[in-house]
C-alpha positions in Angstrom: 21.2 8.8 -3.4 20.3 11.4 -0.8 21.4 11.8 2.8 21.1 8.8 5.1 19.5 9.4 8.5 21.8 7.4 10.7 25.1 5.7 9.7 23.8 4.4 6.3 20.3 3.6 7.5 17.9 4.7 4.8 15.5 7.5 5.8 12.6 5.7 4.2 11.7 2.3 2.8 9.4 2.1 -0.3 7.6 -1.2 -0.5 6.0 -2.3 -3.8 4.0 -5.6 -3.8 4.1 -7.4 -7.1 2.0 -10.2 -8.6 2.4 -10.9 -12.3 3.6 -7.4 -13.0 5.8 -8.2 -16.0 3.7 -6.0 -18.3 4.0 -3.0 -16.0 7.8 -3.5 -15.5 8.4 -3.8 -19.2 6.6 -0.5 -19.8 9.0 1.2 -17.5 7.2 1.8 -14.1 10.0 0.2 -12.1 12.5 2.4 -14.0 10.5 5.4 -13.1 10.4 4.5 -9.4 14.2 3.8 -9.2 15.0 7.0 -11.1 13.0 9.0 -8.6 14.7 7.4 -5.6 18.2 7.9 -7.0 17.5 11.7 -7.2 15.6 12.0 -3.9 17.0 14.2 -1.2 16.8 11.4 1.4 18.4 8.0 1.1 16.0 5.2 0.6 15.6 1.5 -0.1 13.1 -0.1 -2.6 11.7 -3.4 -1.5 9.8 -5.2 -4.2 7.9 -8.2 -2.8 7.1 -10.8 -5.4 3.8 -12.5 -4.3 4.4 -15.8 -6.1 4.2 -14.4 -9.6 3.8 -16.9 -12.4 5.4 -14.6 -15.1 8.8 -13.0 -15.4 8.2 -10.4 -12.6 10.9 -11.8 -10.2 13.6 -12.2 -12.9 13.0 -8.6 -14.2 13.3 -7.2 -10.7 16.5 -9.1 -10.2 18.0 -7.0 -13.1 17.3 -3.9 -11.0 18.8 -5.5 -7.9 22.0 -6.0 -9.8 22.0 -2.4 -11.1 20.9 -0.6 -8.0 22.3 -1.3 -4.5 19.3 0.1 -2.8 16.8 -2.3 -4.5 15.8 -5.6 -2.8 13.7 -8.4 -4.0 11.7 -10.4 -1.5 10.2 -13.7 -2.8 7.0 -14.7 -1.1 4.7 -17.7 -1.7 1.4 -16.4 -3.1 -0.5 -15.0 -0.1 -2.2 -11.9 -1.3 -1.4 -8.2 -1.1 -1.7 -7.9 2.7 0.9 -10.6 3.2 3.2 -9.2 0.5 3.2 -5.7 2.1 3.7 -7.3 5.5 6.8 -9.1 4.3 8.2 -5.9 3.0 7.4 -4.0 6.3 9.2 -6.7 8.3 12.3 -6.4 6.1 12.3 -2.6 6.0 15.2 -0.7 7.6 14.0 2.9 7.0 12.8 5.3 9.7 9.6 5.6 7.7 7.8 3.0 5.6 5.7 3.7 2.5 3.9 1.2 0.3 2.5 1.9 -3.1 1.2 0.0 -6.2 3.4 -1.1 -9.1 1.1 0.5 -11.7 1.8 4.0 -10.4 -1.8 5.0 -10.3 -0.5 7.2 -7.5 2.9 8.4 -8.5 6.2 8.7 -6.7 5.7 12.5 -6.5 3.4 11.8 -3.5 6.4 10.6 -1.4 7.5 14.1 -0.4 4.1 15.1 0.9 3.8 11.9 2.9 7.3 12.3 4.5 6.4 15.9 5.4 3.3 14.8 7.4 5.3 12.1 9.1 7.9 14.6 10.1 5.1 16.8 11.6 4.3 14.0 14.0 1.6 12.0 12.2 2.2 8.3 12.6 0.0 7.1 9.6 -0.3 9.0 6.4 -2.8 7.9 3.7 -3.3 9.1 0.2 -6.9 10.2 -0.6 -8.7 10.5 -3.9 -11.6 12.2 -2.3 -10.3 15.0 -0.1 -10.1 18.6 -1.3 -7.2 19.1 -3.7 -7.2 15.5 -5.0 -7.2 14.9 -8.8 -8.8 11.8 -10.5 -8.0 11.0 -14.1 -9.6 8.6 -16.5 -11.8 6.7 -14.1 -14.8 5.0 -15.7 -18.1 6.1 -14.3 -19.2 2.7 -13.1 -15.9 2.3 -11.1 -16.2 5.8 -9.7 -19.8 5.0 -8.5 -18.7 1.7 -7.0 -15.8 3.3 -5.2 -18.1 6.0 -3.7 -20.6 3.4 -2.5 -17.8 1.2 -1.0 -16.3 4.2 0.7 -19.8 5.1 2.2 -20.2 1.5 3.5 -16.7 1.6 5.1 -17.4 5.0 6.8 -20.8 3.8 8.0 -19.5 0.6 9.5 -15.9 1.0 10.5 -14.1 4.3 9.7 -16.4 7.3 9.9 -13.7 9.9 9.6 -11.7 8.4 6.7 -12.7 9.5 3.3 -10.7 7.0 1.3 -9.4 3.8 2.8 -8.5 2.1 -0.5 -6.0 4.3 -2.2 -2.9 2.1 -2.5 -0.4 4.6 -1.2 0.2 4.8 2.6 3.0 5.8 4.9 3.9 5.0 8.5 6.6 5.3 11.1 8.3 1.9 10.8 7.5 0.7 14.3 3.9 1.7 13.8 3.6 -0.3 10.6 5.1 -3.4 12.2 2.7 -3.0 15.1 -0.3 -2.8 12.9 0.6 -5.7 10.7 1.3 -7.8 13.8 -2.2 -7.1 15.1 -4.2 -8.0 12.1 -6.9 -10.6 12.5 -9.0 -11.0 9.3 -5.9 -10.8 7.1 -3.4 -12.4 9.5 -3.3 -15.9 8.2 -0.5 -16.5 5.7 -2.0 -17.5 2.3 -5.6 -16.9 3.4 -6.1 -14.0 0.9 -4.3 -15.7 -2.0 -6.7 -15.2 -4.8 -4.7 -14.1 -7.8 -4.3 -10.3 -8.4 -7.6 -9.3 -6.8 -7.9 -6.2 -4.7 -8.7 -6.7 -1.0 -9.9 -4.6 1.9 -6.9 -5.2 4.2 -6.4 -1.4 4.3 -9.7 -1.2 6.2 -8.4 -3.5 9.0 -5.1 -1.7 9.0 -6.7 1.7 9.5 -9.2 0.5 12.1 -6.3 -0.9 14.1 -4.5 2.4 13.8 -7.6 4.2 15.2 -8.0 1.7 18.0 -4.4 2.0 19.0 -4.5 5.8 19.1 -2.2 6.6 16.2 -2.5 10.0 14.6 -3.7 9.6 11.0 -3.4 12.2 8.2 -5.1 12.1 4.8 -3.3 13.9 2.0 -4.8 14.7 -1.4 -3.1 13.0 -4.4 -3.2 13.0 -8.1 -4.5 9.6 -9.1 -5.1 8.1 -12.5 -7.0 5.1 -13.5 -4.8 2.3 -15.0 -6.8 0.0 -17.2 -6.2 -3.7 -16.5 -7.9 -6.9 -17.6 -7.0 -8.6 -14.3 -9.6 -6.8 -12.1 -13.3 -7.8 -12.3 -15.5 -5.1 -10.7 -18.5 -7.1 -9.5 -16.9 -10.2 -7.9 -14.1 -8.1 -6.4 -16.6 -5.6 -4.9 -18.6 -8.4 -3.3 -15.4 -10.0 -2.0 -14.3 -6.7 -0.5 -17.7 -6.1 1.1 -17.5 -9.5 2.8 -14.1 -8.6 4.1 -15.3 -5.3 5.5 -18.1 -7.2 7.2 -15.6 -9.6 8.7 -13.6 -6.6 10.1 -16.8 -5.0 11.4 -17.9 -8.1 13.3 -14.3 -8.7 14.5 -14.4 -5.2 16.0 -17.8 -5.9 17.6 -16.4 -9.0 19.2 -13.6 -7.0 20.7 -10.8 -8.7 18.7 -9.0 -5.4 18.2 -9.0 -4.3 21.8 -5.8 -4.2 23.8 
């Protein structure tokens, strides 16, 4: 492990939410993450939050907990991705907090760029698949079009200056992350978003709160690759996310995010 920031405190905490991720773990993604953290220049901790998985996810992660002292397993009742990430944020000890997806669609190589921007003074750093310099690999045309349309809707209604709210890699100063998750409204209720492995629009609420609270946000281009999965269904998930964005939009109109 690399250098600690302060008397054994990890410099950053990496949070990975997991719901029925047995297949990904068995194909080596968690090994890739831990190997990267072992060799990283800064000391870190890896917090895997099991979101009430029904497969062997938790037991497989336990093997890594036994093998690596910096790996932690947090067991949550199934409450959706927002609640899983929040549970990790509240347990994190690092100066900085990063969360990413287990499938490694955005790889661990993005960690360094994220930490560099946080060191420059940005309080929120988000990966973008749309800014100049970003690379997208293997994405089906229909999903690409749906993503662009969704991004346009989000920019029109809520986040006009954010090109990509939905990339699953984001970094924060730890105190900022805790503040933002504490202030959520649409995604605040424990278990409310528990709908299997589906993607949600909690990132939109998170970023809107960051804007409202005056935090400096930086988008960084990343190399992103499409990971095929049978668990995601494009049309129903797109409609569900649109409804969630509308809930955030109307919550903002009603002043629910004002100090």
